[in-house]
mmCIF file of the protein (N, C-alpha, C, O) and its ligand, coordinates in Angstrom:
data_MODEL
# 
_entry.id   MODEL 
# 
loop_
_entity.id 
_entity.type 
_entity.pdbx_number_of_molecules 
1 polymer     1 
2 non-polymer 1 
# 
_entity_poly.entity_id                      1 
_entity_poly.type                           'polypeptide(L)' 
_entity_poly.nstd_linkage                   no 
_entity_poly.nstd_monomer                   no 
_entity_poly.pdbx_seq_one_letter_code       MKQLHRWQMREEKLCKVCQKPFSIRKKWKNNFDEVFYCSERCKRNK 
_entity_poly.pdbx_seq_one_letter_code_can   MKQLHRWQMREEKLCKVCQKPFSIRKKWKNNFDEVFYCSERCKRNK 
_entity_poly.pdbx_strand_id                 A 
# 
loop_
_entity_poly_seq.entity_id 
_entity_poly_seq.num 
_entity_poly_seq.mon_id 
_entity_poly_seq.hetero 
1 1  MET n 
1 2  LYS n 
1 3  GLN n 
1 4  LEU n 
1 5  HIS n 
1 6  ARG n 
1 7  TRP n 
1 8  GLN n 
1 9  MET n 
1 10 ARG n 
1 11 GLU n 
1 12 GLU n 
1 13 LYS n 
1 14 LEU n 
1 15 CYS n 
1 16 LYS n 
1 17 VAL n 
1 18 CYS n 
1 19 GLN n 
1 20 LYS n 
1 21 PRO n 
1 22 PHE n 
1 23 SER n 
1 24 ILE n 
1 25 ARG n 
1 26 LYS n 
1 27 LYS n 
1 28 TRP n 
1 29 LYS n 
1 30 ASN n 
1 31 ASN n 
1 32 PHE n 
1 33 ASP n 
1 34 GLU n 
1 35 VAL n 
1 36 PHE n 
1 37 TYR n 
1 38 CYS n 
1 39 SER n 
1 40 GLU n 
1 41 ARG n 
1 42 CYS n 
1 43 LYS n 
1 44 ARG n 
1 45 ASN n 
1 46 LYS n 
# 
loop_
_struct_asym.id 
_struct_asym.entity_id 
A 1 
B 2 
# 
loop_
_chem_comp.id 
_chem_comp.type 
_chem_comp.mon_nstd_flag 
ARG 'L-peptide linking' y 
ASN 'L-peptide linking' y 
ASP 'L-peptide linking' y 
CYS 'L-peptide linking' y 
GLN 'L-peptide linking' y 
GLU 'L-peptide linking' y 
HIS 'L-peptide linking' y 
ILE 'L-peptide linking' y 
LEU 'L-peptide linking' y 
LYS 'L-peptide linking' y 
MET 'L-peptide linking' y 
PHE 'L-peptide linking' y 
PRO 'L-peptide linking' y 
SER 'L-peptide linking' y 
TRP 'L-peptide linking' y 
TYR 'L-peptide linking' y 
VAL 'L-peptide linking' y 
ZN  non-polymer         . 
# 
_pdbx_entity_nonpoly.entity_id   2 
_pdbx_entity_nonpoly.name        ? 
_pdbx_entity_nonpoly.comp_id     ZN 
# 
_pdbx_nonpoly_scheme.asym_id         B 
_pdbx_nonpoly_scheme.entity_id       2 
_pdbx_nonpoly_scheme.mon_id          ZN 
_pdbx_nonpoly_scheme.ndb_seq_num     1 
_pdbx_nonpoly_scheme.pdb_seq_num     101 
_pdbx_nonpoly_scheme.auth_seq_num    101 
_pdbx_nonpoly_scheme.pdb_mon_id      ZN 
_pdbx_nonpoly_scheme.auth_mon_id     ZN 
_pdbx_nonpoly_scheme.pdb_strand_id   A 
_pdbx_nonpoly_scheme.pdb_ins_code    . 
# 
loop_
_atom_site.group_PDB 
_atom_site.id 
_atom_site.type_symbol 
_atom_site.label_atom_id 
_atom_site.label_alt_id 
_atom_site.label_comp_id 
_atom_site.label_asym_id 
_atom_site.label_entity_id 
_atom_site.label_seq_id 
_atom_site.pdbx_PDB_ins_code 
_atom_site.Cartn_x 
_atom_site.Cartn_y 
_atom_site.Cartn_z 
_atom_site.occupancy 
_atom_site.B_iso_or_equiv 
_atom_site.pdbx_formal_charge 
_atom_site.auth_seq_id 
_atom_site.auth_comp_id 
_atom_site.auth_asym_id 
_atom_site.auth_atom_id 
_atom_site.pdbx_PDB_model_num 
ATOM   1   N  N  . MET A 1 1  ? 18.573  -18.465 2.660   1.00 0.00 ? 1   MET A N  1 
ATOM   2   C  CA . MET A 1 1  ? 17.510  -17.655 2.016   1.00 0.00 ? 1   MET A CA 1 
ATOM   3   C  C  . MET A 1 1  ? 16.814  -16.791 3.080   1.00 0.00 ? 1   MET A C  1 
ATOM   4   O  O  . MET A 1 1  ? 16.452  -17.261 4.158   1.00 0.00 ? 1   MET A O  1 
ATOM   5   N  N  . LYS A 1 2  ? 16.649  -15.546 2.737   1.00 0.00 ? 2   LYS A N  1 
ATOM   6   C  CA . LYS A 1 2  ? 16.002  -14.657 3.693   1.00 0.00 ? 2   LYS A CA 1 
ATOM   7   C  C  . LYS A 1 2  ? 14.507  -14.816 3.685   1.00 0.00 ? 2   LYS A C  1 
ATOM   8   O  O  . LYS A 1 2  ? 13.872  -14.865 2.631   1.00 0.00 ? 2   LYS A O  1 
ATOM   9   N  N  . GLN A 1 3  ? 13.970  -14.894 4.837   1.00 0.00 ? 3   GLN A N  1 
ATOM   10  C  CA . GLN A 1 3  ? 12.528  -15.073 4.936   1.00 0.00 ? 3   GLN A CA 1 
ATOM   11  C  C  . GLN A 1 3  ? 11.812  -13.749 4.744   1.00 0.00 ? 3   GLN A C  1 
ATOM   12  O  O  . GLN A 1 3  ? 12.188  -12.730 5.322   1.00 0.00 ? 3   GLN A O  1 
ATOM   13  N  N  . LEU A 1 4  ? 10.783  -13.782 3.931   1.00 0.00 ? 4   LEU A N  1 
ATOM   14  C  CA . LEU A 1 4  ? 10.016  -12.562 3.692   1.00 0.00 ? 4   LEU A CA 1 
ATOM   15  C  C  . LEU A 1 4  ? 8.826   -12.453 4.612   1.00 0.00 ? 4   LEU A C  1 
ATOM   16  O  O  . LEU A 1 4  ? 8.109   -13.432 4.818   1.00 0.00 ? 4   LEU A O  1 
ATOM   17  N  N  . HIS A 1 5  ? 8.608   -11.302 5.156   1.00 0.00 ? 5   HIS A N  1 
ATOM   18  C  CA . HIS A 1 5  ? 7.396   -11.062 5.887   1.00 0.00 ? 5   HIS A CA 1 
ATOM   19  C  C  . HIS A 1 5  ? 6.210   -10.957 4.907   1.00 0.00 ? 5   HIS A C  1 
ATOM   20  O  O  . HIS A 1 5  ? 6.396   -10.688 3.720   1.00 0.00 ? 5   HIS A O  1 
ATOM   21  N  N  . ARG A 1 6  ? 5.067   -11.161 5.392   1.00 0.00 ? 6   ARG A N  1 
ATOM   22  C  CA . ARG A 1 6  ? 3.871   -11.121 4.569   1.00 0.00 ? 6   ARG A CA 1 
ATOM   23  C  C  . ARG A 1 6  ? 3.739   -9.791  3.868   1.00 0.00 ? 6   ARG A C  1 
ATOM   24  O  O  . ARG A 1 6  ? 3.387   -9.755  2.689   1.00 0.00 ? 6   ARG A O  1 
ATOM   25  N  N  . TRP A 1 7  ? 3.998   -8.748  4.521   1.00 0.00 ? 7   TRP A N  1 
ATOM   26  C  CA . TRP A 1 7  ? 3.810   -7.416  3.913   1.00 0.00 ? 7   TRP A CA 1 
ATOM   27  C  C  . TRP A 1 7  ? 4.853   -7.150  2.835   1.00 0.00 ? 7   TRP A C  1 
ATOM   28  O  O  . TRP A 1 7  ? 4.632   -6.305  1.967   1.00 0.00 ? 7   TRP A O  1 
ATOM   29  N  N  . GLN A 1 8  ? 5.963   -7.836  2.867   1.00 0.00 ? 8   GLN A N  1 
ATOM   30  C  CA . GLN A 1 8  ? 7.018   -7.639  1.883   1.00 0.00 ? 8   GLN A CA 1 
ATOM   31  C  C  . GLN A 1 8  ? 6.692   -8.340  0.580   1.00 0.00 ? 8   GLN A C  1 
ATOM   32  O  O  . GLN A 1 8  ? 7.230   -7.985  -0.469  1.00 0.00 ? 8   GLN A O  1 
ATOM   33  N  N  . MET A 1 9  ? 5.812   -9.337  0.637   1.00 0.00 ? 9   MET A N  1 
ATOM   34  C  CA . MET A 1 9  ? 5.440   -10.043 -0.588  1.00 0.00 ? 9   MET A CA 1 
ATOM   35  C  C  . MET A 1 9  ? 4.343   -9.314  -1.351  1.00 0.00 ? 9   MET A C  1 
ATOM   36  O  O  . MET A 1 9  ? 4.035   -9.659  -2.492  1.00 0.00 ? 9   MET A O  1 
ATOM   37  N  N  . ARG A 1 10 ? 3.777   -8.339  -0.737  1.00 0.00 ? 10  ARG A N  1 
ATOM   38  C  CA . ARG A 1 10 ? 2.717   -7.551  -1.376  1.00 0.00 ? 10  ARG A CA 1 
ATOM   39  C  C  . ARG A 1 10 ? 3.173   -6.103  -1.438  1.00 0.00 ? 10  ARG A C  1 
ATOM   40  O  O  . ARG A 1 10 ? 2.725   -5.248  -0.674  1.00 0.00 ? 10  ARG A O  1 
ATOM   41  N  N  . GLU A 1 11 ? 4.073   -5.861  -2.366  1.00 0.00 ? 11  GLU A N  1 
ATOM   42  C  CA . GLU A 1 11 ? 4.726   -4.520  -2.319  1.00 0.00 ? 11  GLU A CA 1 
ATOM   43  C  C  . GLU A 1 11 ? 3.960   -3.461  -3.050  1.00 0.00 ? 11  GLU A C  1 
ATOM   44  O  O  . GLU A 1 11 ? 4.207   -2.270  -2.858  1.00 0.00 ? 11  GLU A O  1 
ATOM   45  N  N  . GLU A 1 12 ? 3.029   -3.870  -3.890  1.00 0.00 ? 12  GLU A N  1 
ATOM   46  C  CA . GLU A 1 12 ? 2.307   -2.859  -4.660  1.00 0.00 ? 12  GLU A CA 1 
ATOM   47  C  C  . GLU A 1 12 ? 0.783   -3.055  -4.621  1.00 0.00 ? 12  GLU A C  1 
ATOM   48  O  O  . GLU A 1 12 ? 0.293   -4.183  -4.563  1.00 0.00 ? 12  GLU A O  1 
ATOM   49  N  N  . LYS A 1 13 ? 0.078   -1.983  -4.654  1.00 0.00 ? 13  LYS A N  1 
ATOM   50  C  CA . LYS A 1 13 ? -1.344  -1.946  -4.761  1.00 0.00 ? 13  LYS A CA 1 
ATOM   51  C  C  . LYS A 1 13 ? -1.780  -0.924  -5.753  1.00 0.00 ? 13  LYS A C  1 
ATOM   52  O  O  . LYS A 1 13 ? -1.030  -0.007  -6.091  1.00 0.00 ? 13  LYS A O  1 
ATOM   53  N  N  . LEU A 1 14 ? -3.011  -1.076  -6.232  1.00 0.00 ? 14  LEU A N  1 
ATOM   54  C  CA . LEU A 1 14 ? -3.556  -0.021  -7.075  1.00 0.00 ? 14  LEU A CA 1 
ATOM   55  C  C  . LEU A 1 14 ? -4.402  0.893   -6.238  1.00 0.00 ? 14  LEU A C  1 
ATOM   56  O  O  . LEU A 1 14 ? -5.263  0.472   -5.466  1.00 0.00 ? 14  LEU A O  1 
ATOM   57  N  N  . CYS A 1 15 ? -4.124  2.161   -6.423  1.00 0.00 ? 15  CYS A N  1 
ATOM   58  C  CA . CYS A 1 15 ? -4.893  3.161   -5.705  1.00 0.00 ? 15  CYS A CA 1 
ATOM   59  C  C  . CYS A 1 15 ? -6.339  3.110   -6.182  1.00 0.00 ? 15  CYS A C  1 
ATOM   60  O  O  . CYS A 1 15 ? -6.591  3.044   -7.385  1.00 0.00 ? 15  CYS A O  1 
ATOM   61  N  N  . LYS A 1 16 ? -7.269  3.139   -5.271  1.00 0.00 ? 16  LYS A N  1 
ATOM   62  C  CA . LYS A 1 16 ? -8.681  3.097   -5.647  1.00 0.00 ? 16  LYS A CA 1 
ATOM   63  C  C  . LYS A 1 16 ? -9.166  4.369   -6.303  1.00 0.00 ? 16  LYS A C  1 
ATOM   64  O  O  . LYS A 1 16 ? -10.188 4.379   -6.988  1.00 0.00 ? 16  LYS A O  1 
ATOM   65  N  N  . VAL A 1 17 ? -8.448  5.411   -6.096  1.00 0.00 ? 17  VAL A N  1 
ATOM   66  C  CA . VAL A 1 17 ? -8.889  6.731   -6.634  1.00 0.00 ? 17  VAL A CA 1 
ATOM   67  C  C  . VAL A 1 17 ? -8.221  7.004   -7.964  1.00 0.00 ? 17  VAL A C  1 
ATOM   68  O  O  . VAL A 1 17 ? -8.919  7.231   -8.953  1.00 0.00 ? 17  VAL A O  1 
ATOM   69  N  N  . CYS A 1 18 ? -6.893  6.992   -8.033  1.00 0.00 ? 18  CYS A N  1 
ATOM   70  C  CA . CYS A 1 18 ? -6.190  7.401   -9.253  1.00 0.00 ? 18  CYS A CA 1 
ATOM   71  C  C  . CYS A 1 18 ? -5.764  6.174   -10.085 1.00 0.00 ? 18  CYS A C  1 
ATOM   72  O  O  . CYS A 1 18 ? -5.260  6.342   -11.195 1.00 0.00 ? 18  CYS A O  1 
ATOM   73  N  N  . GLN A 1 19 ? -5.955  4.945   -9.572  1.00 0.00 ? 19  GLN A N  1 
ATOM   74  C  CA . GLN A 1 19 ? -5.657  3.737   -10.271 1.00 0.00 ? 19  GLN A CA 1 
ATOM   75  C  C  . GLN A 1 19 ? -4.180  3.561   -10.582 1.00 0.00 ? 19  GLN A C  1 
ATOM   76  O  O  . GLN A 1 19 ? -3.830  2.785   -11.471 1.00 0.00 ? 19  GLN A O  1 
ATOM   77  N  N  . LYS A 1 20 ? -3.341  4.237   -9.899  1.00 0.00 ? 20  LYS A N  1 
ATOM   78  C  CA . LYS A 1 20 ? -1.912  4.098   -10.067 1.00 0.00 ? 20  LYS A CA 1 
ATOM   79  C  C  . LYS A 1 20 ? -1.381  3.090   -9.040  1.00 0.00 ? 20  LYS A C  1 
ATOM   80  O  O  . LYS A 1 20 ? -1.833  3.071   -7.895  1.00 0.00 ? 20  LYS A O  1 
ATOM   81  N  N  . PRO A 1 21 ? -0.439  2.269   -9.447  1.00 0.00 ? 21  PRO A N  1 
ATOM   82  C  CA . PRO A 1 21 ? 0.231   1.398   -8.482  1.00 0.00 ? 21  PRO A CA 1 
ATOM   83  C  C  . PRO A 1 21 ? 1.097   2.219   -7.545  1.00 0.00 ? 21  PRO A C  1 
ATOM   84  O  O  . PRO A 1 21 ? 1.791   3.150   -7.955  1.00 0.00 ? 21  PRO A O  1 
ATOM   85  N  N  . PHE A 1 22 ? 1.036   1.852   -6.299  1.00 0.00 ? 22  PHE A N  1 
ATOM   86  C  CA . PHE A 1 22 ? 1.905   2.519   -5.357  1.00 0.00 ? 22  PHE A CA 1 
ATOM   87  C  C  . PHE A 1 22 ? 2.587   1.469   -4.501  1.00 0.00 ? 22  PHE A C  1 
ATOM   88  O  O  . PHE A 1 22 ? 2.066   0.376   -4.277  1.00 0.00 ? 22  PHE A O  1 
ATOM   89  N  N  . SER A 1 23 ? 3.770   1.837   -4.032  1.00 0.00 ? 23  SER A N  1 
ATOM   90  C  CA . SER A 1 23 ? 4.558   0.879   -3.263  1.00 0.00 ? 23  SER A CA 1 
ATOM   91  C  C  . SER A 1 23 ? 4.270   1.049   -1.757  1.00 0.00 ? 23  SER A C  1 
ATOM   92  O  O  . SER A 1 23 ? 3.799   2.073   -1.262  1.00 0.00 ? 23  SER A O  1 
ATOM   93  N  N  . ILE A 1 24 ? 4.591   -0.023  -1.115  1.00 0.00 ? 24  ILE A N  1 
ATOM   94  C  CA . ILE A 1 24 ? 4.396   -0.008  0.321   1.00 0.00 ? 24  ILE A CA 1 
ATOM   95  C  C  . ILE A 1 24 ? 5.356   0.974   0.983   1.00 0.00 ? 24  ILE A C  1 
ATOM   96  O  O  . ILE A 1 24 ? 6.458   1.220   0.492   1.00 0.00 ? 24  ILE A O  1 
ATOM   97  N  N  . ARG A 1 25 ? 4.928   1.512   2.073   1.00 0.00 ? 25  ARG A N  1 
ATOM   98  C  CA . ARG A 1 25 ? 5.815   2.317   2.873   1.00 0.00 ? 25  ARG A CA 1 
ATOM   99  C  C  . ARG A 1 25 ? 5.969   1.684   4.227   1.00 0.00 ? 25  ARG A C  1 
ATOM   100 O  O  . ARG A 1 25 ? 5.085   0.985   4.721   1.00 0.00 ? 25  ARG A O  1 
ATOM   101 N  N  . LYS A 1 26 ? 7.089   1.940   4.803   1.00 0.00 ? 26  LYS A N  1 
ATOM   102 C  CA . LYS A 1 26 ? 7.415   1.227   6.059   1.00 0.00 ? 26  LYS A CA 1 
ATOM   103 C  C  . LYS A 1 26 ? 6.338   1.497   7.133   1.00 0.00 ? 26  LYS A C  1 
ATOM   104 O  O  . LYS A 1 26 ? 6.008   0.629   7.942   1.00 0.00 ? 26  LYS A O  1 
ATOM   105 N  N  . LYS A 1 27 ? 5.830   2.679   7.108   1.00 0.00 ? 27  LYS A N  1 
ATOM   106 C  CA . LYS A 1 27 ? 4.856   3.013   8.179   1.00 0.00 ? 27  LYS A CA 1 
ATOM   107 C  C  . LYS A 1 27 ? 3.542   2.266   7.976   1.00 0.00 ? 27  LYS A C  1 
ATOM   108 O  O  . LYS A 1 27 ? 2.715   2.203   8.886   1.00 0.00 ? 27  LYS A O  1 
ATOM   109 N  N  . TRP A 1 28 ? 3.347   1.697   6.778   1.00 0.00 ? 28  TRP A N  1 
ATOM   110 C  CA . TRP A 1 28 ? 2.109   0.988   6.509   1.00 0.00 ? 28  TRP A CA 1 
ATOM   111 C  C  . TRP A 1 28 ? 2.203   -0.492  6.818   1.00 0.00 ? 28  TRP A C  1 
ATOM   112 O  O  . TRP A 1 28 ? 1.196   -1.199  6.788   1.00 0.00 ? 28  TRP A O  1 
ATOM   113 N  N  . LYS A 1 29 ? 3.409   -0.970  7.116   1.00 0.00 ? 29  LYS A N  1 
ATOM   114 C  CA . LYS A 1 29 ? 3.604   -2.384  7.149   1.00 0.00 ? 29  LYS A CA 1 
ATOM   115 C  C  . LYS A 1 29 ? 2.682   -3.090  8.153   1.00 0.00 ? 29  LYS A C  1 
ATOM   116 O  O  . LYS A 1 29 ? 2.437   -4.288  8.017   1.00 0.00 ? 29  LYS A O  1 
ATOM   117 N  N  . ASN A 1 30 ? 2.193   -2.405  9.104   1.00 0.00 ? 30  ASN A N  1 
ATOM   118 C  CA . ASN A 1 30 ? 1.339   -3.057  10.114  1.00 0.00 ? 30  ASN A CA 1 
ATOM   119 C  C  . ASN A 1 30 ? -0.130  -3.082  9.679   1.00 0.00 ? 30  ASN A C  1 
ATOM   120 O  O  . ASN A 1 30 ? -0.930  -3.845  10.223  1.00 0.00 ? 30  ASN A O  1 
ATOM   121 N  N  . ASN A 1 31 ? -0.482  -2.238  8.690   1.00 0.00 ? 31  ASN A N  1 
ATOM   122 C  CA . ASN A 1 31 ? -1.883  -2.204  8.308   1.00 0.00 ? 31  ASN A CA 1 
ATOM   123 C  C  . ASN A 1 31 ? -2.011  -2.092  6.752   1.00 0.00 ? 31  ASN A C  1 
ATOM   124 O  O  . ASN A 1 31 ? -2.925  -1.459  6.224   1.00 0.00 ? 31  ASN A O  1 
ATOM   125 N  N  . PHE A 1 32 ? -1.075  -2.719  6.081   1.00 0.00 ? 32  PHE A N  1 
ATOM   126 C  CA . PHE A 1 32 ? -1.100  -2.560  4.630   1.00 0.00 ? 32  PHE A CA 1 
ATOM   127 C  C  . PHE A 1 32 ? -2.366  -3.123  3.996   1.00 0.00 ? 32  PHE A C  1 
ATOM   128 O  O  . PHE A 1 32 ? -2.787  -2.651  2.940   1.00 0.00 ? 32  PHE A O  1 
ATOM   129 N  N  . ASP A 1 33 ? -2.964  -4.102  4.608   1.00 0.00 ? 33  ASP A N  1 
ATOM   130 C  CA . ASP A 1 33 ? -4.199  -4.668  4.097   1.00 0.00 ? 33  ASP A CA 1 
ATOM   131 C  C  . ASP A 1 33 ? -5.323  -3.627  4.107   1.00 0.00 ? 33  ASP A C  1 
ATOM   132 O  O  . ASP A 1 33 ? -6.323  -3.767  3.403   1.00 0.00 ? 33  ASP A O  1 
ATOM   133 N  N  . GLU A 1 34 ? -5.145  -2.624  4.887   1.00 0.00 ? 34  GLU A N  1 
ATOM   134 C  CA . GLU A 1 34 ? -6.207  -1.609  5.020   1.00 0.00 ? 34  GLU A CA 1 
ATOM   135 C  C  . GLU A 1 34 ? -5.880  -0.334  4.238   1.00 0.00 ? 34  GLU A C  1 
ATOM   136 O  O  . GLU A 1 34 ? -6.627  0.643   4.281   1.00 0.00 ? 34  GLU A O  1 
ATOM   137 N  N  . VAL A 1 35 ? -4.771  -0.363  3.536   1.00 0.00 ? 35  VAL A N  1 
ATOM   138 C  CA . VAL A 1 35 ? -4.368  0.818   2.790   1.00 0.00 ? 35  VAL A CA 1 
ATOM   139 C  C  . VAL A 1 35 ? -4.844  0.659   1.325   1.00 0.00 ? 35  VAL A C  1 
ATOM   140 O  O  . VAL A 1 35 ? -4.473  -0.306  0.656   1.00 0.00 ? 35  VAL A O  1 
ATOM   141 N  N  . PHE A 1 36 ? -5.642  1.584   0.845   1.00 0.00 ? 36  PHE A N  1 
ATOM   142 C  CA . PHE A 1 36 ? -6.182  1.491   -0.506  1.00 0.00 ? 36  PHE A CA 1 
ATOM   143 C  C  . PHE A 1 36 ? -5.849  2.718   -1.335  1.00 0.00 ? 36  PHE A C  1 
ATOM   144 O  O  . PHE A 1 36 ? -6.245  2.785   -2.498  1.00 0.00 ? 36  PHE A O  1 
ATOM   145 N  N  . TYR A 1 37 ? -5.158  3.660   -0.800  1.00 0.00 ? 37  TYR A N  1 
ATOM   146 C  CA . TYR A 1 37 ? -4.898  4.909   -1.482  1.00 0.00 ? 37  TYR A CA 1 
ATOM   147 C  C  . TYR A 1 37 ? -3.394  5.224   -1.477  1.00 0.00 ? 37  TYR A C  1 
ATOM   148 O  O  . TYR A 1 37 ? -2.666  4.920   -0.532  1.00 0.00 ? 37  TYR A O  1 
ATOM   149 N  N  . CYS A 1 38 ? -2.978  5.839   -2.569  1.00 0.00 ? 38  CYS A N  1 
ATOM   150 C  CA . CYS A 1 38 ? -1.541  6.111   -2.689  1.00 0.00 ? 38  CYS A CA 1 
ATOM   151 C  C  . CYS A 1 38 ? -1.112  7.272   -1.800  1.00 0.00 ? 38  CYS A C  1 
ATOM   152 O  O  . CYS A 1 38 ? 0.065   7.418   -1.470  1.00 0.00 ? 38  CYS A O  1 
ATOM   153 N  N  . SER A 1 39 ? -2.055  8.068   -1.431  1.00 0.00 ? 39  SER A N  1 
ATOM   154 C  CA . SER A 1 39 ? -1.682  9.279   -0.682  1.00 0.00 ? 39  SER A CA 1 
ATOM   155 C  C  . SER A 1 39 ? -2.864  9.767   0.144   1.00 0.00 ? 39  SER A C  1 
ATOM   156 O  O  . SER A 1 39 ? -3.998  9.319   -0.026  1.00 0.00 ? 39  SER A O  1 
ATOM   157 N  N  . GLU A 1 40 ? -2.570  10.676  1.023   1.00 0.00 ? 40  GLU A N  1 
ATOM   158 C  CA . GLU A 1 40 ? -3.658  11.236  1.823   1.00 0.00 ? 40  GLU A CA 1 
ATOM   159 C  C  . GLU A 1 40 ? -4.616  12.006  0.928   1.00 0.00 ? 40  GLU A C  1 
ATOM   160 O  O  . GLU A 1 40 ? -5.815  12.052  1.205   1.00 0.00 ? 40  GLU A O  1 
ATOM   161 N  N  . ARG A 1 41 ? -4.109  12.610  -0.139  1.00 0.00 ? 41  ARG A N  1 
ATOM   162 C  CA . ARG A 1 41 ? -4.978  13.371  -1.045  1.00 0.00 ? 41  ARG A CA 1 
ATOM   163 C  C  . ARG A 1 41 ? -5.992  12.454  -1.693  1.00 0.00 ? 41  ARG A C  1 
ATOM   164 O  O  . ARG A 1 41 ? -7.173  12.794  -1.766  1.00 0.00 ? 41  ARG A O  1 
ATOM   165 N  N  . CYS A 1 42 ? -5.564  11.318  -2.157  1.00 0.00 ? 42  CYS A N  1 
ATOM   166 C  CA . CYS A 1 42 ? -6.482  10.352  -2.753  1.00 0.00 ? 42  CYS A CA 1 
ATOM   167 C  C  . CYS A 1 42 ? -7.477  9.828   -1.722  1.00 0.00 ? 42  CYS A C  1 
ATOM   168 O  O  . CYS A 1 42 ? -8.647  9.587   -2.018  1.00 0.00 ? 42  CYS A O  1 
ATOM   169 N  N  . LYS A 1 43 ? -6.991  9.667   -0.555  1.00 0.00 ? 43  LYS A N  1 
ATOM   170 C  CA . LYS A 1 43 ? -7.829  9.154   0.494   1.00 0.00 ? 43  LYS A CA 1 
ATOM   171 C  C  . LYS A 1 43 ? -9.012  10.124  0.754   1.00 0.00 ? 43  LYS A C  1 
ATOM   172 O  O  . LYS A 1 43 ? -10.131 9.700   1.044   1.00 0.00 ? 43  LYS A O  1 
ATOM   173 N  N  . ARG A 1 44 ? -8.733  11.384  0.643   1.00 0.00 ? 44  ARG A N  1 
ATOM   174 C  CA . ARG A 1 44 ? -9.810  12.376  0.850   1.00 0.00 ? 44  ARG A CA 1 
ATOM   175 C  C  . ARG A 1 44 ? -10.712 12.474  -0.360  1.00 0.00 ? 44  ARG A C  1 
ATOM   176 O  O  . ARG A 1 44 ? -11.843 12.949  -0.254  1.00 0.00 ? 44  ARG A O  1 
ATOM   177 N  N  . ASN A 1 45 ? -10.231 12.034  -1.502  1.00 0.00 ? 45  ASN A N  1 
ATOM   178 C  CA . ASN A 1 45 ? -11.000 12.168  -2.749  1.00 0.00 ? 45  ASN A CA 1 
ATOM   179 C  C  . ASN A 1 45 ? -11.848 10.955  -3.055  1.00 0.00 ? 45  ASN A C  1 
ATOM   180 O  O  . ASN A 1 45 ? -12.449 10.895  -4.127  1.00 0.00 ? 45  ASN A O  1 
ATOM   181 N  N  . LYS A 1 46 ? -11.921 10.014  -2.187  1.00 0.00 ? 46  LYS A N  1 
ATOM   182 C  CA . LYS A 1 46 ? -12.631 8.784   -2.440  1.00 0.00 ? 46  LYS A CA 1 
ATOM   183 C  C  . LYS A 1 46 ? -14.118 9.012   -2.647  1.00 0.00 ? 46  LYS A C  1 
ATOM   184 O  O  . LYS A 1 46 ? -14.863 8.059   -2.873  1.00 0.00 ? 46  LYS A O  1 
HETATM 185 ZN ZN . ZN  B 2 .  ? -3.993  7.656   -5.734  1.00 0.00 2 101 ZN  A ZN 1 
# 
């Protein structure tokens, strides 16, 4: 059985701005706990 990293078990979040679920991106894997927005646009609209 392949071991999952912590970030792989939390693949989706709800965007705080548009309320849409968004998937993890590889570049976020190191700080996914700090990612609350699906895009840079939403991030600016908070
Ligand atoms: Zn959004």
